[in-house]
C-alpha atoms as a printed R data frame, in Angstrom:
   type eleno elety resid chain resno      x       y      z
1  ATOM     1    CA   MET     A     1 65.163  99.182 87.797
2  ATOM     2    CA   ARG     A     2 65.708  98.975 84.001
3  ATOM     3    CA   ASP     A     3 68.626  96.437 82.136
4  ATOM     4    CA   VAL     A     4 70.825  97.150 79.552
5  ATOM     5    CA   GLY     A     5 73.389  95.388 77.391
6  ATOM     6    CA   SER     A     6 73.808  93.130 74.461
7  ATOM     7    CA   LYS     A     7 72.074  89.575 75.250
8  ATOM     8    CA   GLU     A     8 75.261  88.281 76.363
9  ATOM     9    CA   GLU     A     9 75.183  90.437 78.445
10 ATOM    10    CA   VAL     A    10 72.772  92.333 80.946
11 ATOM    11    CA   VAL     A    11 73.870  95.582 83.310
12 ATOM    12    CA   GLN     A    12 72.254  96.594 86.123
13 ATOM    13    CA   LEU     A    13 71.511 100.735 86.535
14 ATOM    14    CA   VAL     A    14 72.557 101.984 89.571
15 ATOM    15    CA   GLU     A    15 70.239 105.044 90.851
16 ATOM    16    CA   ASN     A    16 72.636 107.744 90.654
17 ATOM    17    CA   GLU     A    17 75.471 106.396 89.028
18 ATOM    18    CA   ASP     A    18 74.433 105.614 86.179
19 ATOM    19    CA   TYR     A    19 71.024 107.490 86.098
20 ATOM    20    CA   TYR     A    20 68.946 109.862 88.472
21 ATOM    21    CA   LEU     A    21 65.057 111.155 88.045
22 ATOM    22    CA   ASP     A    22 64.450 114.139 87.224
23 ATOM    23    CA   LYS     A    23 60.548 116.007 87.494
24 ATOM    24    CA   GLY     A    24 59.917 112.157 86.786
25 ATOM    25    CA   LEU     A    25 62.312 111.324 83.767
26 ATOM    26    CA   MET     A    26 65.385 108.812 83.923
27 ATOM    27    CA   VAL     A    27 67.902 111.408 82.864
28 ATOM    28    CA   LEU     A    28 71.649 108.772 81.841
29 ATOM    29    CA   THR     A    29 74.358 109.694 83.185
30 ATOM    30    CA   ALA     A    30 78.372 110.498 81.553
31 ATOM    31    CA   ARG     A    31 79.391 107.528 83.883
32 ATOM    32    CA   TYR     A    32 76.255 105.505 82.126
33 ATOM    33    CA   HIS     A    33 77.581 106.216 78.404
34 ATOM    34    CA   VAL     A    34 80.699 105.961 78.606
35 ATOM    35    CA   ARG     A    35 79.905 101.990 79.819
36 ATOM    36    CA   ARG     A    36 77.714 101.857 76.298
37 ATOM    37    CA   GLY     A    37 80.682 102.823 74.503
38 ATOM    38    CA   TYR     A    38 78.753 104.808 72.518
39 ATOM    39    CA   CYS     A    39 77.846 108.282 70.816
40 ATOM    40    CA   CYS     A    40 72.984 107.564 70.518
41 ATOM    41    CA   GLU     A    41 73.764 111.658 69.050
42 ATOM    42    CA   GLN     A    42 70.112 112.400 70.481
43 ATOM    43    CA   GLY     A    43 71.769 115.135 72.532
44 ATOM    44    CA   CYS     A    44 71.838 113.466 75.919
45 ATOM    45    CA   ARG     A    45 72.022 116.152 78.667
46 ATOM    46    CA   HIS     A    46 75.736 114.413 80.022
47 ATOM    47    CA   CYS     A    47 77.412 113.355 76.378
48 ATOM    48    CA   PRO     A    48 80.597 112.573 76.686
49 ATOM    49    CA   TYR     A    49 81.149 112.575 74.313
50 ATOM    50    CA   GLY     A    50 80.897 116.564 72.638
51 ATOM    51    CA   TYR     A    51 78.084 115.973 70.677
52 ATOM    52    CA   LEU     A    52 76.238 119.079 70.001
53 ATOM    53    CA   PRO     A    53 72.527 118.396 68.347
54 ATOM    54    CA   LYS     A    54 71.866 120.039 64.380
55 ATOM    55    CA   ARG     A    55 70.258 123.021 64.684
56 ATOM    56    CA   ASN     A    56 67.676 124.318 61.511
57 ATOM    57    CA   THR     A    57 69.590 127.127 60.772
58 ATOM    58    CA   ASP     A    58 67.061 128.341 58.106
59 ATOM    59    CA   ALA     A    59 64.055 128.121 60.408
60 ATOM    60    CA   GLU     A    60 66.407 130.654 63.082
61 ATOM    61    CA   SER     A    61 67.473 133.494 60.177
62 ATOM    62    CA   ASP     A    62 62.954 133.312 58.571
63 ATOM    63    CA   GLU     A    63 62.592 133.925 62.140
64 ATOM    64    CA   THR     A    64 65.571 137.298 62.896
65 ATOM    65    CA   THR     A    65 64.171 138.462 59.283
66 ATOM    66    CA   ARG     A    66 60.460 139.087 60.683
């Protein structure tokens, strides 16, 4: 298990509550993100803050005109 938190506070992650494994990758849950207290803006699967990554609309429009 990995620890998360500041130097003053170390919190143990709990499997199936804070994260789960999907095809060998650790997926952080909404519970984890809420406990952390902020959005990292990385497009997390379970983001409780509603963050949606920006898409490159220029690249998309180039592909649709071809």
